C-alpha positions as CSV (number, residue, x, y, z in Angstrom):
1,M,30.7,-11.3,-24.1
2,T,30.4,-13.6,-21.4
3,R,28.6,-14.5,-18.5
4,R,31.4,-13.5,-16.3
5,T,31.4,-10.1,-15.2
6,W,27.7,-8.6,-14.9
7,I,27.8,-7.7,-11.5
8,P,25.1,-7.3,-10.0
9,V,23.0,-8.2,-13.6
10,T,25.2,-11.5,-14.3
11,A,25.3,-12.7,-11.1
12,A,21.7,-13.0,-11.2
13,A,21.3,-14.3,-14.3
14,A,23.7,-16.8,-13.8
15,V,21.4,-18.5,-10.9
16,V,18.3,-17.9,-13.2
17,V,20.0,-19.7,-16.6
18,A,21.5,-22.4,-14.0
19,V,18.6,-23.2,-12.5
20,G,15.8,-21.9,-14.7
21,V,16.9,-23.0,-18.6
22,A,18.3,-26.2,-16.8
23,L,14.7,-27.0,-16.7
24,I,14.1,-27.0,-20.5
25,A,16.7,-29.3,-21.1
26,V,14.7,-31.9,-19.1
27,R,11.5,-30.7,-19.5
28,P,11.0,-29.0,-22.5
29,W,7.3,-27.2,-22.5
30,G,4.8,-27.7,-24.7
31,Q,1.5,-26.3,-24.8
32,D,1.3,-27.6,-20.7
33,T,3.5,-24.5,-20.1
34,E,3.7,-22.9,-16.5
35,A,2.0,-19.7,-17.7
36,S,-0.4,-19.2,-20.7
37,G,0.7,-15.3,-21.2
38,G,1.5,-12.4,-19.1
39,S,3.8,-11.5,-16.9
40,V,4.0,-12.7,-13.0
41,A,5.2,-10.0,-10.4
42,T,6.2,-11.5,-7.7
43,P,7.7,-9.1,-5.0
44,T,11.4,-9.3,-4.2
45,S,12.1,-6.9,-1.6
46,T,11.0,-9.2,1.5
47,S,11.5,-12.1,-0.3
48,A,12.8,-15.4,1.5
49,P,16.7,-16.1,0.6
50,D,17.7,-17.4,-2.8
51,A,17.9,-21.1,-1.3
52,A,14.6,-21.3,0.0
53,R,12.8,-19.5,-2.9
54,S,12.0,-21.7,-6.2
55,P,13.4,-21.5,-9.5
56,K,10.3,-19.5,-11.1
57,E,10.7,-16.7,-8.3
58,L,14.1,-16.3,-9.0
59,R,13.2,-15.8,-12.5
60,T,10.4,-13.7,-12.2
61,E,12.7,-11.3,-9.7
62,F,15.2,-11.1,-12.6
63,L,12.7,-10.1,-15.0
64,D,11.4,-7.6,-12.7
65,R,14.4,-6.2,-11.8
66,Y,16.4,-5.8,-15.5
67,V,13.4,-6.2,-18.2
68,Q,12.3,-2.4,-18.8
69,D,10.2,-2.2,-21.7
70,G,11.8,-5.3,-23.3
71,R,15.3,-3.9,-23.0
72,V,17.7,-5.7,-20.4
73,V,19.5,-3.4,-18.6
74,R,22.8,-3.7,-17.0
75,T,21.5,-1.0,-14.1
76,D,25.6,-1.1,-12.7
77,Q,27.1,-0.1,-16.0
78,G,25.6,3.1,-17.3
79,D,21.7,1.5,-18.1
80,D,23.5,0.2,-21.0
81,T,22.4,-3.4,-22.9
82,V,24.2,-6.2,-24.1
83,S,22.9,-9.1,-26.7
84,E,24.2,-12.0,-23.7
85,G,21.4,-9.5,-21.4
86,Q,18.6,-9.9,-24.4
87,A,19.5,-13.4,-24.8
88,Y,19.1,-14.5,-21.2
89,G,15.9,-12.4,-20.8
90,L,14.7,-14.3,-23.9
91,L,15.4,-17.9,-22.2
92,I,14.2,-17.1,-18.7
93,A,10.9,-15.6,-20.5
94,F,10.3,-18.6,-21.7
95,A,11.1,-20.5,-18.8
96,N,8.2,-18.7,-16.4
97,G,6.0,-19.3,-19.7
98,D,6.0,-15.0,-19.7
99,R,4.6,-14.3,-23.3
100,D,3.9,-11.0,-22.9
101,R,7.7,-10.2,-21.8
102,F,9.2,-12.9,-24.0
103,D,7.4,-11.0,-27.1
104,D,8.3,-7.3,-25.1
105,I,12.4,-8.8,-25.0
106,W,12.1,-10.3,-28.8
107,K,10.5,-7.1,-30.2
108,W,13.1,-4.9,-28.6
109,T,16.1,-6.9,-29.6
110,K,14.6,-7.1,-33.5
111,T,13.9,-3.4,-33.7
112,H,17.6,-2.3,-32.3
113,M,20.5,-5.1,-31.9
114,L,19.2,-7.5,-34.9
115,T,22.1,-6.8,-37.9
116,D,21.4,-7.3,-41.3
117,D,23.5,-10.5,-41.6
118,D,20.6,-12.1,-39.0
119,L,23.0,-11.7,-36.0
120,L,22.7,-9.7,-33.1
121,A,24.5,-6.3,-32.6
122,W,27.0,-6.9,-29.4
123,R,25.9,-3.4,-27.5
124,W,23.5,-0.8,-27.2
125,T,23.3,2.5,-25.2
126,P,20.7,5.1,-24.5
127,D,22.8,7.8,-25.5
128,D,24.5,5.7,-28.7
129,G,22.2,3.5,-29.7
130,V,24.0,0.6,-31.3
131,A,27.7,1.2,-29.3
132,D,29.7,-2.1,-31.0
133,E,28.1,-3.7,-33.9
134,Q,29.8,-6.6,-33.8
135,P,28.2,-9.9,-32.7
136,A,28.9,-12.2,-29.8
137,S,28.5,-16.1,-31.0
138,D,27.3,-16.7,-27.2
139,A,24.7,-14.7,-27.5
140,D,23.6,-15.6,-30.7
141,L,23.2,-19.1,-29.8
142,D,21.1,-18.5,-26.7
143,A,19.2,-16.2,-28.6
144,A,18.2,-18.7,-31.6
145,R,17.7,-21.1,-28.6
146,A,15.4,-19.4,-26.8
147,L,13.4,-18.3,-30.0
148,V,12.5,-22.0,-31.5
149,L,11.8,-23.5,-28.0
150,A,9.5,-21.1,-27.9
151,G,8.3,-21.2,-31.5
152,D,7.5,-24.8,-30.8
153,A,6.3,-24.9,-27.2
154,W,3.7,-21.7,-28.4
155,G,2.8,-22.5,-31.9
156,E,4.7,-19.3,-32.6
157,D,5.8,-19.5,-36.2
158,R,7.7,-16.4,-36.4
159,Y,9.5,-17.3,-33.5
160,T,10.7,-20.4,-35.1
161,T,11.9,-19.0,-38.0
162,A,13.8,-15.9,-36.5
163,G,15.3,-18.6,-34.4
164,K,16.4,-20.2,-37.6
165,R,17.9,-17.4,-39.1
166,I,19.8,-16.5,-36.6
167,A,21.0,-19.9,-36.4
168,S,22.1,-20.2,-39.8
169,A,23.7,-16.8,-39.3
170,I,25.9,-18.7,-36.8
171,L,26.9,-21.2,-39.1
172,E,27.7,-19.2,-41.7
173,H,29.5,-16.0,-39.9
174,E,30.6,-17.6,-36.8
175,T,32.2,-21.4,-37.4
176,A,35.7,-22.4,-38.7
177,T,36.5,-26.0,-40.0
178,T,39.8,-27.3,-38.7
179,E,41.3,-30.5,-38.6
180,L,39.8,-31.3,-35.0
181,G,36.3,-30.5,-37.0
182,T,34.2,-27.3,-37.0
183,I,34.5,-24.7,-33.8
184,L,32.3,-21.9,-33.1
185,L,34.2,-19.2,-33.0
186,P,33.7,-16.1,-30.8
187,G,32.7,-13.5,-34.0
188,P,32.6,-13.4,-37.3
189,W,35.5,-10.9,-36.2
190,A,37.7,-14.2,-35.5
191,D,37.3,-15.8,-38.7
192,S,41.3,-16.0,-39.6
193,E,43.7,-18.5,-38.5
194,P,44.5,-19.2,-36.2
195,Y,41.2,-19.0,-34.7
196,R,40.3,-17.8,-31.1
197,Y,38.4,-20.1,-29.1
198,N,36.2,-19.9,-25.9
199,A,35.3,-23.3,-24.3
200,S,32.3,-21.5,-22.6
201,Y,30.8,-20.2,-25.9
202,A,30.3,-23.9,-27.2
203,S,26.9,-24.8,-25.6
204,P,26.3,-28.6,-26.3
205,A,22.7,-28.3,-24.8
206,A,21.9,-25.5,-27.9
207,F,23.6,-27.3,-30.2
208,A,21.1,-30.4,-30.0
209,V,18.1,-27.7,-29.7
210,L,19.4,-26.0,-33.3
211,A,20.1,-29.1,-34.8
212,K,16.4,-30.8,-34.0
213,A,14.6,-27.3,-35.0
214,T,16.9,-27.2,-38.4
215,G,17.3,-30.4,-39.4
216,D,21.0,-29.2,-40.1
217,D,23.4,-32.1,-39.6
218,R,26.3,-29.1,-39.6
219,W,25.1,-28.5,-35.9
220,T,26.4,-32.3,-34.9
221,A,29.3,-31.1,-36.4
222,L,29.8,-27.8,-34.6
223,N,29.1,-30.1,-31.4
224,R,31.2,-32.7,-32.0
225,G,34.3,-30.3,-32.9
226,S,33.7,-28.0,-30.2
227,R,33.8,-31.2,-27.9
228,A,37.0,-32.2,-29.8
229,A,38.7,-28.6,-29.7
230,T,37.8,-28.0,-25.4
231,A,38.9,-31.6,-25.1
232,A,42.6,-30.8,-27.2
233,V,42.9,-27.2,-24.9
234,L,42.8,-29.5,-21.4
235,D,45.2,-31.6,-23.3
236,E,47.3,-28.9,-22.5
237,S,46.4,-27.1,-19.4
238,Q,44.7,-29.0,-16.3
239,L,41.8,-26.6,-16.2
240,P,40.3,-25.0,-19.7
241,S,41.8,-21.5,-20.3
242,D,39.6,-18.8,-20.7
243,W,40.6,-18.0,-24.3
244,S,42.6,-20.1,-26.4
245,Q,43.4,-20.0,-30.2
246,V,43.6,-23.4,-32.7
247,H,44.9,-23.8,-35.7
248,A,43.7,-25.2,-38.8
249,D,45.7,-28.4,-38.3
250,G,44.3,-28.8,-35.1
251,T,46.7,-27.9,-33.0
252,V,45.7,-25.6,-30.0
253,D,47.4,-22.8,-27.5
254,P,45.9,-22.2,-24.2
255,M,46.3,-18.3,-23.2
256,P,47.2,-17.7,-19.8
257,A,45.6,-14.7,-18.1
258,T,47.8,-11.9,-17.3
259,G,47.2,-8.5,-15.3
260,E,43.7,-8.2,-14.4
261,T,42.3,-10.1,-17.1
262,S,42.5,-13.5,-18.9
263,A,44.3,-11.7,-22.2
264,C,47.2,-11.8,-23.3
265,C,49.0,-10.5,-26.2
266,T,52.4,-11.2,-27.4
267,A,54.6,-11.2,-30.7
268,T,53.3,-15.0,-31.1
269,T,50.2,-15.1,-29.8
270,R,46.0,-13.5,-31.0
271,C,44.8,-10.9,-28.3
272,G,42.7,-12.9,-26.6
273,R,39.3,-11.7,-24.9
274,P,39.4,-10.9,-21.2
275,S,36.9,-12.1,-19.1
276,A,35.4,-9.1,-18.4
277,T,32.7,-7.6,-20.0
278,P,34.7,-5.5,-22.4
279,R,35.2,-6.3,-25.7
280,P,38.9,-7.3,-27.7
281,A,41.7,-4.9,-29.0
282,P,41.9,-4.8,-32.6
283,P,44.6,-6.1,-33.9
284,T,47.0,-3.7,-35.0
285,T,50.8,-2.7,-35.5
286,A,50.4,0.8,-33.9
287,P,50.8,2.0,-31.1
288,W,48.3,2.9,-28.6
289,P,48.5,6.0,-26.6
290,G,51.5,5.2,-24.0
291,R,52.0,1.5,-25.1
292,S,54.2,-0.2,-27.2
293,P,52.8,-1.7,-30.3
294,R,50.9,-4.6,-30.1
295,P,51.3,-7.0,-33.3
296,C,47.7,-8.9,-32.8
297,V,46.0,-10.0,-36.0
298,G,43.2,-11.1,-37.7
299,R,40.5,-8.4,-36.2
300,R,38.3,-6.7,-38.2
301,S,36.7,-4.4,-35.5
302,S,37.6,-0.7,-34.5
303,R,36.8,-2.1,-30.7
304,R,39.3,-0.6,-28.3
305,S,39.7,-1.1,-24.4
306,S,41.3,0.0,-21.1
307,T,41.4,-2.8,-19.9
308,W,43.8,-5.1,-21.4
309,A,46.8,-6.1,-20.3
310,A,50.3,-4.6,-21.5
311,P,52.3,-7.2,-23.4
312,P,55.0,-8.8,-22.0
């Protein structure tokens, strides 16, 4: 669930998050946030090229184009919605000082995607509602971060409380302890050793925000452990692999890309999640239709995806 394959949604979100949310790190808004409330409509059809437009114009365009009644819609993928999109929308609306749209996005997310474990179900479709109930930690982190930032800046305790609840659930369900320290798991479905690890999910900025908001030292430990895990991956490869597995003893195995995705699955490695939007396949020892058995371990979900590469 990551930020790599929304076309065009993630392409727009990546630009907005990189430019807009970065401003939060250097100037965390308080009561003097740019907008006191309400949506800001900016014409986009005749707007200047991105390089000539302000961060606020880019953020507003994303919100205008993709947010419908609080739902961030992937217009290129059947008009579905995933938790990363809702989290991006929260961060972008906060950066824009758009309280009304922030509240719309959070109300929709809370109503349709928040689980009993205080995490976000990954995927929702107009036809089926929640189509994939398993959470993705990168989205959970972004949502928790946005909520506590908004709660603090706007004096909205309900946002702060919601953000802290998600933050607590992340620590409870989406982390693991290894000799490298505490690491972030991609989701609660990856809680068996060797642990799946994706360096792009770990967000030092989010860890710092949530540590400050909650006063929980486990966020500082998670920051250290995630940095150590990423460093260990880099010790094994010149560039960080999309997916790696981390053993309890602190050893790591970068997972090479196969086929058209950055996933691999052999008799000695776990299934890694591809860089494409489709979610990881389930662990199974039974053959898939038209495929040989895939001896992956440690997965509790029933997800299946036709985009996974066949084992070597």
